[in-house]
N, C-alpha and C positions, 0 to 999 in steps of 0.2 A: 597526396600520399591516404587514399583510406582506408584505416584499418579494417586489420580478418573480419571477415564476421561471426567466426567460427573461434574467437582469442584475441575478444575485442580487448579488454580492461586487462592489465598485468597485478591488480590486487586477486584473481582470483574470486570473483564475484562467486556469492553464492544461494550456487543453486541450487531448489528447492528440491532435494538428492536424499537426504538422509533421514531428516522425522521434519512432519506439520505439527506444531500445536491448537490446535484448536479452543478455544474459552468462550466458555459459558456459566451465566451467570441465573438458572432456569427459571428464565423467564423465551416467552417462545420470541418474542423477536430476534434473540441473541441465534438463533437454533441457526439460524439465515447461513452463518459460517458451516456449520456439520461439509451440508452436503461441497461447500467450496474446498473444503479441504479434504473431502472423497474424491472430488474433478480431480484437485491437482496430486495426489497422492499416486490417480488410477497412470498421470501425464508423463511424469518424474519417479515413479516405483519405493516413492517415502513409506516411510509408517506414522502413523497417525498414531496422535494421543490429544484426549480429550481432557481439559481440566475444567474444577469449579472449586473456586476460592472462597470461601466461608470468613466473611469478613468480624474478624476476633472482636471480641467488647471494648478494647483500649482503642481499633483503627472505628467501628461503628461508633462511638460514640453510648453507647445502649447501657444498662443497666443491666449487672451480671446475669445470666441464668441461670437456672438450679442444674445439675448434672445428668434429670434425666429429661429437663426437657432439650436441654443438649443433647442426649445421647440419640434422642427423637428426632430435633432436625435435623443432624448427625447424620443418620440411617435413609431418612428421605431423599436429604441430596445424595447419600452414593448408591439409593434405589433409582433415583431419576438419571446418572450417569451409569451405571451398569444397561438400561435399556435404551437408552440411546447408542453406545459403545457398541451392545450388540446388532440393533439396526443399522450401524456404520459399517461392522463387519463384516455383515450379511451382504449391501451393496458392492463392499472395495475388493471382497473375495479374501478377506485374508486378517486375521487378532488383531482390532484396535485398543491400543493400552487406553486407560482408564484410572485420573490422580485427583482425588478429594485433597486440598489443605488447606491450610485455613493462614487468615493475616488480609494485611492490606492486599487487595485484587491486584494492580497494577504491580507491585514493587514486587510482588511472590513471582507471577505468572516472568515477566522479565526472568527472575532468578533461578526462575523453574528452564525457562527454555534455556539460560548454561545451564544447568546441571545435567539437564536430558539431548544435550546438547541437536535443539531444534534449531533447523536453516530457515522457520517462516512460521512467523506468527498470526495465526484469521483470525479473525473476530468482525464478529457483527456491530453495527451502526451506533445501534442502540443496544441497551439490555432491561433492566427489571423496570427503569423510569420508565420505560415507552419512548415513542414518535413525539417529539418535539416539536418545536418551532427551531431548534438546533439543526443543524446539520452532522453533530453527530454526537453521542452522550457525556457526559463527565464520567465516567472510569472508561472510556477509549480513551480522551483526550488524554485523560492521562498517563493510560498507556503507552499513547504516543511520545509524548517524552522523553520518556526514560528508557524508550522500547532499544534494543543493539540486536534483534536481529534482522532477517526482512518481514513484512508483515503485508498480509490482504486484508480490505477494511470491506466485507460486504453488508449490501444495505438492502434491509428486513424485506422492501417491496420486488428486490434482484430475481428471486427467486420462489416458485410456491410450488417446487417438485423437489425430492430429495436426490434430485441427480442435476447438474450444473454444464451444459457445454456452450461454452463462450464463443458467437458466430460473427461477431464484429470487432474486432485489436485494435486498439486506437495505442502506437510510440511517440511518447512526444518527444524532439531530437535537437538539442542543442547545437548541434555542431562536432560537440568530443567526446572521446574517446569512452567517459564514464558513461555518457548518455548511449553510446553505443551499445554499450557489456549491455545490458538486455536484451539485446536482439537475439540470439542463441537460446535464451530462453522465452522468449514470443515465435522463433519460426518455432519452436518446436513442439508449445501450445496452441496454436495455426495448425500444426501438419496432424495433431490427435484428434483433435476435437474436428477438422474440416473445416477451417474459422478463416476470414478474409482480414489481410492485416492493411493498414492504416497507415504512411509514416508521416508525422508531421514536422514540421513549424512553424512560427509566427517572427516575425519581423515588426522590430517596435518602429510603426508611425511615430513621424518626428509630429509635435504639438506644437504649437505657440506656447510660449512662457515669457518672459522677465529676461531668460541667455536667451534664450530665440528668440526673436522682434520682430530682427531687421530681415527684409522678404530675399536681402542676398543669401541671408544666411539659413534661410527657408530650405531658398531654392535648393543650397549645398548638399543640406540634410536631403531631402524630398530624392535628388540624388545617387544621394547613400542608400537609402534606403530602398531603391531603385537595382541598385548595383546588387545588396545585399538579399536581396529578391532573384532575383535573374542563380546570387552563388548558388541559394539555398535549394534552388528545382534541382540544381546538376549537382548537387551534395547531395538530393534523396534519390535524386534518379541513378547512381552511383553506385545506395547501397541497398536501390529495387533489382539492378541486375545481380549485382554480389549476392542476392536470396534467392532471386529465381535460378541461380547455376547450384546452390545449394538446394533447390527444389522447394522453394518456400513463393509465391505470390504474392507480390506486395502494390497496394497504391497511394500513391505519395502527394501530398495537402499542402500549399505552402500559401498564410492568406497574412497579411498586414493591419496589426491592429495597435491602437493605439498602448493595450493592457496585453503584454504577453499571458500575463494570467488566466482572466478572463478570456480569451482569445481559444485558449484552449478548451474552455468550458467550452464555449461557443464551437466549435468545432465537433466534441466525445458526444453532442448534441445531435446537431448536424446530418453528421456519420451517421450517429446510430445504436452506438460502440457498445457492448452491453462489458467490456472487460478492461482498464487503463491499463498498461503494460509499462513505469519506469523506474529510472534507479533511483537510490536516495540521494544522488549529489548531481552536477552539473561540470560543467567546465567549471564555474566558480566554487570548491568544494570547501567548507572549513569542518575539518575536523570534531569539532571541539560540538558540534550538530549532528543527531541519528540524522535528520533531514534537512534536504539545503530548502532554500525558502517558496521556490516555484511546486517541491513537491508538496513542504506542509502545505499550497494555498488548495492544491487541492486536495490533498485528502482529507479540510476542513470545510471542501466545498463540494465538493462535484460529489453528487447523486450516482453515480456512476462505481458498479464496485473500482478498486485500487489494487495494485500486482505491485508493490514499490522493493526494486532490492536492493538489497543493501550492499554497495560498491565498496565499502570502508571493514580491514577487518577491525575484529572487532577489539583489539589491541592497535590501535589509532583512534578511536573515538573513548580522546580524552577525557569525556566531561564527567565529575561525579554524580550519575544519573542516581541515587540513594538520597543525597543531600535535595537535588534539584523535586524526588519524587517526594519527600517531607515537605519542602517548603513551596513548591506550586500552589497554589487556587486555583478551583476549577475554569479550564480557560475556556471561554465564551469564542466564538465564532471568532467574530469579530477583533479581538483581541488575542490571539494565539495565532491572527493571520500579520499581524500585525508586528508583532513581538519579532519575525526573521525575515521585515524589508529590509 
């Protein structure tokens, strides 16, 4: 029995309905988050807050600045925020709030999101350090460790304009109600932007290992994979029909791949997706983690913008985020992904 698309998850997934927090560090590459925040605010009728966190002396490791230099820096940062706020307000058609904060950027952003009731935190993939060989910048990686809201990670090559209108939306599904919980949001984004949706599932391709090396066992595994592939096609087709009844057209994609996570990346490139929408957790949900293993892998490896909707209420995220923020070292791409396998 397929759960209703319009009421897909009992944990009241937080759609982008109240306020969106867009994070800036005064670098050009971080500003990619603004058009995404404005676009989603138009789609869901959300309020928008732009924030810049001035890293304080104890967090930056730099010498104390004299009061005059600090005031000059503060005024420059405020002018920067005010300018972007005015531009975003003109594009959105209603006022956009700006907040100049001080402290550890990742931790302060998480706390501010809680204080202002933000449903969604929008961040650029990189900040003032610029584009590097890593998929995500250091501050973004730290923020993802402690984030408690839904997040959208936009990449600097994603847009060169003041507006964003996704046309090809990819929705990975693992057969769980949790993964289906993003469908109402994805369908609404598609309708507003006249976009198409691809519903995607990856079936694990059996590999010969020390535990699976007998021909008879491999034959059984292959038969099971074939059955799962057929079941996945039926499952996605049922969702496709249900979406169609609610006014949204969608295609379905089922592939077999030895690495489910890499398979999703390959599909996103093949389908030329410009937005991936997925739930923070899937069938194997660990409430101690803000994001599950597959979601974390996509966050840290995808070059396509990702909208990750948090399926757990904040009270159920048991992790002590502040402790982890203080202890966490900058996370390299491989290390971050490996930690969640």
